[in-house]
VOPAGU-2260 file (C-alpha; in pm, 1 decimal, decimal comma):
REM VOPAGU-2260
SITE   aa  ch    i         X         Y         Z
SITE  MET   A    0    3846,7   -4549,2   -2380,3
SITE  THR   A    1    3773,5   -4267,4   -2628,8
SITE  LYS   A    2    3468,5   -4042,4   -2598,7
SITE  LYS   A    3    3170,5   -4105,2   -2818,0
SITE  ARG   A    4    3155,3   -3863,5   -3104,5
SITE  GLN   A    5    2844,7   -3710,0   -3232,9
SITE  SER   A    6    2658,4   -3754,4   -3565,4
SITE  ASN   A    7    2875,5   -3625,9   -3854,1
SITE  PHE   A    8    2745,4   -3311,7   -4040,3
SITE  ILE   A    9    2887,6   -2972,1   -4087,8
SITE  THR   A   10    2733,9   -2622,6   -3992,4
SITE  ASN   A   11    2897,9   -2310,7   -4096,2
SITE  GLY   A   12    3218,9   -2488,5   -4146,8
SITE  VAL   A   13    3205,1   -2654,8   -3806,9
SITE  SER   A   14    3161,1   -3029,5   -3795,1
SITE  SER   A   15    2919,9   -3151,7   -3556,3
SITE  GLU   A   16    3131,7   -3482,3   -3535,9
SITE  LEU   A   17    3335,6   -3282,2   -3290,1
SITE  LEU   A   18    3245,8   -3248,2   -2926,7
SITE  PRO   A   19    3082,0   -2923,0   -2839,6
SITE  ARG   A   20    3407,3   -2759,9   -2678,3
SITE  GLU   A   21    3597,3   -2873,3   -2992,4
SITE  GLN   A   22    3333,9   -2712,2   -3203,9
SITE  MET   A   23    3376,0   -2391,0   -3036,5
SITE  GLU   A   24    3765,2   -2402,8   -3027,5
SITE  ARG   A   25    3774,8   -2463,4   -3403,0
SITE  ALA   A   26    3490,2   -2226,6   -3495,9
SITE  ALA   A   27    3584,6   -1892,5   -3660,7
SITE  SER   A   28    3320,3   -1726,9   -3432,2
SITE  PRO   A   29    3106,8   -1882,2   -3135,6
SITE  HIS   A   30    2809,3   -1745,2   -3326,0
SITE  ASP   A   31    2866,7   -2043,1   -3582,5
SITE  LEU   A   32    2769,5   -2289,0   -3324,1
SITE  LYS   A   33    2421,1   -2407,7   -3292,8
SITE  ASP   A   34    2224,4   -2334,6   -2987,6
SITE  GLU   A   35    2237,9   -2694,5   -2858,0
SITE  ALA   A   36    2608,4   -2691,0   -2891,0
SITE  VAL   A   37    2670,5   -2368,9   -2688,3
SITE  LEU   A   38    2414,5   -2494,6   -2425,6
SITE  ALA   A   39    2590,3   -2837,6   -2416,2
SITE  ILE   A   40    2914,9   -2671,2   -2319,8
SITE  LEU   A   41    2737,4   -2508,6   -2000,7
SITE  LEU   A   42    2577,8   -2855,1   -1941,0
SITE  LYS   A   43    2934,2   -3030,7   -1954,9
SITE  THR   A   44    2791,9   -3388,9   -1930,4
SITE  GLY   A   45    2498,9   -3587,7   -2050,0
SITE  ALA   A   46    2304,2   -3846,9   -1866,4
SITE  PRO   A   47    2251,3   -4225,5   -1879,5
SITE  GLY   A   48    2124,5   -4291,8   -2231,7
SITE  CYS   A   49    2140,0   -3928,3   -2347,1
SITE  ASP   A   50    2438,2   -3755,0   -2456,0
SITE  VAL   A   51    2512,7   -3388,0   -2379,3
SITE  LEU   A   52    2374,5   -3276,6   -2707,5
SITE  GLU   A   53    2060,9   -3442,8   -2682,5
SITE  LEU   A   54    2008,8   -3323,4   -2340,7
SITE  ALA   A   55    2071,9   -2962,1   -2469,0
SITE  ARG   A   56    1800,2   -3033,6   -2738,6
SITE  ARG   A   57    1542,2   -3156,3   -2498,4
SITE  LEU   A   58    1598,1   -2864,8   -2268,5
SITE  ILE   A   59    1541,5   -2619,6   -2544,1
SITE  ARG   A   60    1227,0   -2807,1   -2643,0
SITE  ALA   A   61    1110,1   -2780,1   -2288,5
SITE  PHE   A   62    1108,8   -2390,7   -2336,3
SITE  GLY   A   63    1008,3   -2382,2   -2697,9
SITE  CYS   A   64    1306,8   -2180,6   -2789,2
SITE  ILE   A   65    1651,3   -2063,7   -2683,1
SITE  GLN   A   66    1526,9   -1710,7   -2604,8
SITE  GLU   A   67    1279,6   -1819,0   -2331,2
SITE  LEU   A   68    1535,7   -2066,6   -2194,6
SITE  VAL   A   69    1800,4   -1812,3   -2135,2
SITE  GLY   A   70    1540,5   -1575,4   -1984,5
SITE  ALA   A   71    1451,5   -1822,5   -1716,6
SITE  ASP   A   72    1569,5   -1813,8   -1344,8
SITE  TRP   A   73    1663,3   -2140,1   -1171,4
SITE  ARG   A   74    1310,9   -2201,3   -1023,9
SITE  THR   A   75    1158,5   -2172,8   -1370,0
SITE  LEU   A   76    1430,9   -2405,7   -1508,8
SITE  LEU   A   77    1313,8   -2682,1   -1266,2
SITE  ALA   A   78     957,7   -2625,2   -1308,0
SITE  LYS   A   79     973,0   -2652,5   -1695,6
SITE  ILE   A   80    1205,5   -2958,6   -1660,9
SITE  ALA   A   81     936,8   -3123,4   -1430,4
SITE  ASP   A   82     655,4   -3040,2   -1672,0
SITE  TYR   A   83     850,4   -3157,6   -1967,0
SITE  ASN   A   84     935,1   -3491,0   -1808,1
SITE  LYS   A   85     555,1   -3547,2   -1726,5
SITE  ARG   A   86     463,2   -3498,3   -2094,6
SITE  HIS   A   87     756,9   -3684,0   -2236,8
SITE  PRO   A   88     841,5   -3975,6   -1999,8
SITE  ASP   A   89    1015,5   -4162,9   -2286,3
SITE  GLU   A   90    1265,0   -3865,0   -2347,2
SITE  PRO   A   91    1310,8   -3717,0   -1999,0
SITE  ILE   A   92    1555,4   -3439,4   -1916,5
SITE  LYS   A   93    1793,0   -3609,0   -1677,2
SITE  GLY   A   94    2078,0   -3483,1   -1442,0
SITE  ILE   A   95    1977,1   -3130,9   -1396,9
SITE  GLY   A   96    1887,7   -3057,1   -1036,5
SITE  LYS   A   97    1898,0   -2747,9    -825,3
SITE  VAL   A   98    2285,6   -2701,7    -839,2
SITE  LYS   A   99    2298,5   -2724,3   -1211,4
SITE  ALA   A  100    1980,8   -2499,6   -1252,6
SITE  LEU   A  101    2156,9   -2248,3   -1052,4
SITE  GLU   A  102    2479,7   -2267,8   -1261,6
SITE  LEU   A  103    2291,0   -2229,0   -1593,2
SITE  ALA   A  104    2068,0   -1933,1   -1432,7
SITE  ALA   A  105    2391,9   -1763,2   -1338,9
SITE  ALA   A  106    2532,6   -1805,9   -1686,8
SITE  PHE   A  107    2238,0   -1660,0   -1839,2
SITE  GLU   A  108    2253,5   -1380,6   -1599,6
SITE  LEU   A  109    2588,4   -1279,6   -1706,9
SITE  GLY   A  110    2465,4   -1252,1   -2053,8
SITE  TYR   A  111    2174,7   -1035,6   -1947,6
SITE  ARG   A  112    2394,5    -814,8   -1763,9
SITE  ARG   A  113    2622,8    -754,7   -2082,1
SITE  LEU   A  114    2321,5    -559,1   -2212,8
SITE  ARG   A  115    2308,7    -321,2   -1918,8
SITE  VAL   A  116    2423,8      48,2   -1939,4
SITE  ARG   A  117    2731,7      97,5   -1773,4
SITE  PRO   A  118    2741,1     297,8   -1455,8
SITE  ALA   A  119    2974,9     546,3   -1597,4
SITE  ASP   A  120    2740,7     605,6   -1885,8
SITE  LEU   A  121    2454,2     639,5   -1679,8
SITE  LYS   A  122    2595,1     948,0   -1505,2
SITE  SER   A  123    2607,0    1137,3   -1833,0
SITE  LEU   A  124    2232,0    1089,9   -1910,8
SITE  ARG   A  125    1960,2    1318,7   -1834,9
SITE  VAL   A  126    1604,3    1180,7   -1838,8
SITE  GLY   A  127    1393,0    1480,6   -1923,3
SITE  ASN   A  128    1139,3    1321,6   -2160,5
SITE  ALA   A  129    1017,2     984,0   -2289,8
SITE  ALA   A  130    1269,9     956,4   -2561,5
SITE  GLU   A  131    1557,4    1004,5   -2315,1
SITE  ALA   A  132    1407,0     746,2   -2072,6
SITE  TYR   A  133    1383,3     512,3   -2378,6
SITE  ARG   A  134    1757,6     560,0   -2444,6
SITE  VAL   A  135    1819,8     398,9   -2093,8
SITE  PHE   A  136    1563,2     121,3   -2082,5
SITE  LYS   A  137    1622,8      -1,7   -2450,2
SITE  PHE   A  138    1969,6    -130,5   -2344,8
SITE  ILE   A  139    1811,8    -374,8   -2088,0
SITE  ALA   A  140    1486,1    -461,6   -2273,4
SITE  GLN   A  141    1594,2    -781,9   -2454,4
SITE  GLU   A  142    1478,8    -820,0   -2829,5
SITE  GLY   A  143    1275,3   -1151,6   -2853,7
SITE  ASP   A  144    1198,0   -1190,3   -2469,9
SITE  LEU   A  145     870,2   -1386,3   -2446,1
SITE  VAL   A  146     749,4   -1268,3   -2113,5
SITE  GLU   A  147     685,9    -923,5   -1970,2
SITE  ASN   A  148     930,7    -745,5   -1742,2
SITE  PHE   A  149     864,8    -445,4   -1534,8
SITE  TRP   A  150    1151,9    -189,6   -1452,4
SITE  VAL   A  151    1177,9     124,4   -1230,0
SITE  LEU   A  152    1453,0     388,1   -1290,9
SITE  PRO   A  153    1511,0     607,3    -980,2
SITE  LEU   A  154    1642,9     953,9   -1072,6
SITE  ASN   A  155    1795,1    1234,0    -860,4
SITE  ALA   A  156    1680,3    1596,3    -833,3
SITE  GLN   A  157    1874,3    1678,7   -1171,4
SITE  ARG   A  158    1690,0    1378,5   -1342,6
SITE  HIS   A  159    2003,3    1176,6   -1373,5
SITE  PRO   A  160    1980,0     808,5   -1310,3
SITE  ILE   A  161    2094,7     689,3    -955,7
SITE  CYS   A  162    2139,2     345,6   -1076,1
SITE  GLU   A  163    2064,3     132,3   -1366,8
SITE  PRO   A  164    1702,9      22,7   -1417,6
SITE  ILE   A  165    1573,6    -226,2   -1147,9
SITE  ARG   A  166    1357,7    -514,0   -1255,3
SITE  ILE   A  167    1056,1    -526,2   -1020,1
SITE  ALA   A  168     888,4    -825,3   -1180,7
SITE  ARG   A  169     910,2   -1083,1   -1456,6
SITE  GLY   A  170     576,2   -1226,9   -1550,7
SITE  THR   A  171     414,8   -1393,6   -1851,4
SITE  ALA   A  172     356,3   -1342,8   -2218,1
SITE  ASN   A  173      93,8   -1078,4   -2127,4
SITE  SER   A  174     133,5    -960,9   -1767,8
SITE  SER   A  175     423,1    -855,3   -1551,3
SITE  GLY   A  176     216,9    -892,2   -1236,1
SITE  ILE   A  177     369,3    -579,6   -1054,3
SITE  MET   A  178     236,8    -436,8    -715,4
SITE  PRO   A  179     252,6     -36,0    -711,3
SITE  ARG   A  180     397,9     -76,6    -366,9
SITE  ASP   A  181     703,9    -273,9    -486,6
SITE  VAL   A  182     776,9     -15,9    -734,5
SITE  PHE   A  183     808,5     266,4    -482,8
SITE  ARG   A  184     962,7      56,0    -229,0
SITE  GLU   A  185    1265,8      51,5    -446,3
SITE  ALA   A  186    1242,8     400,8    -539,4
SITE  ILE   A  187    1256,4     485,2    -155,4
SITE  ARG   A  188    1541,8     253,9     -96,0
SITE  TRP   A  189    1748,5     443,5    -349,8
SITE  ASN   A  190    1622,6     790,6    -199,1
SITE  ALA   A  191    1511,7     882,8    -543,3
SITE  HIS   A  192    1371,5    1228,9    -613,4
SITE  CYS   A  193    1137,0    1093,2    -902,7
SITE  ILE   A  194    1116,5     777,1   -1111,7
SITE  VAL   A  195    1020,6     649,3   -1451,2
SITE  VAL   A  196     887,4     300,6   -1508,9
SITE  ALA   A  197     878,5      82,2   -1816,1
SITE  HIS   A  198     760,4    -267,9   -1923,6
SITE  ASN   A  199     798,0    -460,9   -2241,5
SITE  HIS   A  200     544,5    -612,0   -2477,8
SITE  PRO   A  201     664,9    -955,7   -2594,6
SITE  ASN   A  202     407,3    -936,4   -2897,5
SITE  GLY   A  203     616,9    -657,8   -3046,6
SITE  ASP   A  204     334,4    -403,2   -3034,0
SITE  PRO   A  205     382,9    -122,6   -2793,3
SITE  THR   A  206      32,4      -0,5   -2774,4
SITE  PRO   A  207     -73,5       6,8   -2399,3
SITE  SER   A  208    -365,9    -229,8   -2288,5
SITE  GLU   A  209    -644,5    -130,8   -2049,8
SITE  GLY   A  210    -439,4    -305,8   -1771,7
SITE  ASP   A  211    -138,4     -89,9   -1854,5
SITE  ILE   A  212    -337,1     225,7   -1838,9
SITE  GLU   A  213    -497,8     119,8   -1505,2
SITE  THR   A  214    -153,5      24,3   -1365,1
SITE  THR   A  215     -16,3     365,3   -1463,9
SITE  ARG   A  216    -316,3     553,4   -1281,0
SITE  ALA   A  217    -270,9     357,9    -968,6
SITE  LEU   A  218     115,6     440,6    -974,7
SITE  MET   A  219      41,5     797,0   -1037,4
SITE  ALA   A  220    -210,7     800,8    -750,3
SITE  LEU   A  221      34,8     633,9    -511,0
SITE  SER   A  222     312,6     868,3    -630,6
SITE  LYS   A  223     102,9    1179,6    -534,9
SITE  ASP   A  224      46,4    1027,2    -172,7
SITE  LEU   A  225     418,1     963,7    -133,2
SITE  GLY   A  226     542,7    1294,6    -295,0
SITE  LEU   A  227     749,7    1107,7    -522,1
SITE  PRO   A  228     654,9    1199,0    -888,1
SITE  LEU   A  229     603,1     948,6   -1146,0
SITE  LEU   A  230     749,5    1107,3   -1472,0
SITE  ASP   A  231     636,0     855,8   -1716,6
SITE  HIS   A  232     568,8     483,3   -1792,2
SITE  LEU   A  233     697,2     351,7   -2121,6
SITE  VAL   A  234     589,9      39,7   -2293,0
SITE  ILE   A  235     882,4    -100,4   -2484,5
SITE  ALA   A  236     873,0    -337,3   -2789,3
SITE  ASP   A  237    1089,7    -431,5   -3072,2
SITE  SER   A  238     929,1    -178,1   -3308,1
SITE  GLY   A  239     967,4     120,9   -3042,0
SITE  TYR   A  240     784,9     255,2   -2743,9
SITE  VAL   A  241     468,3     452,1   -2627,8
SITE  SER   A  242     442,3     682,3   -2331,4
SITE  ILE   A  243     146,4     572,9   -2121,6
SITE  ARG   A  244     165,2     896,7   -1910,8
SITE  ASP   A  245      64,2    1080,6   -2229,5
SITE  VAL   A  246    -235,3     851,4   -2287,1
SITE  CYS   A  247    -344,7     898,1   -1913,7
SITE  ARG   A  248    -312,0    1298,7   -1941,3
């Protein structure tokens, strides 16, 4: 028995009459494929009454857009699916349990790691000011990310990164929800001499909020108590960055 083909139309020279893997095989570039076709390849199969492309479309709808979907961890995937199914009982997302959610989250994480600074490149960088810190953080701050992330960058005595920036928290559209002790726990674990921290603003505006300034002051106070200097706190957005440490001085 032959496999069921999808509806017939052509996008960027790739016919959607083909199955998703065939679309990728025949495309001049994987960038030519629609989001649901790429996701369908990861999903592999659909569910009763729902082919794999329709399942991919529903999963994207559950998150609102592909950018938020690929930024989710496996727990968020399952929670969003459960919420979507309550709101759309006639068009549910089926067949995605814990194992499939873990597989999807792992694939998304690989894409995220592609953006990271290579360890060999880190060794050649010196973080002496906000602009140099931004050079490091901008590699991991994903454009279009719809939630806030908070990172810490441990530095040695010569102000070279000891490791790549460590994500401390992933929060909501307007809050990263970090605890100062979590920041310094990582710094101490890496035997840092000093640190720089950063978080992103999904709205595209790097202007610090009052909450950002309060968080920075709390971090500065704890850094003095621990004898582990906080060199800066950057707010990163698609349009650039702002140094909160400068604002707090």
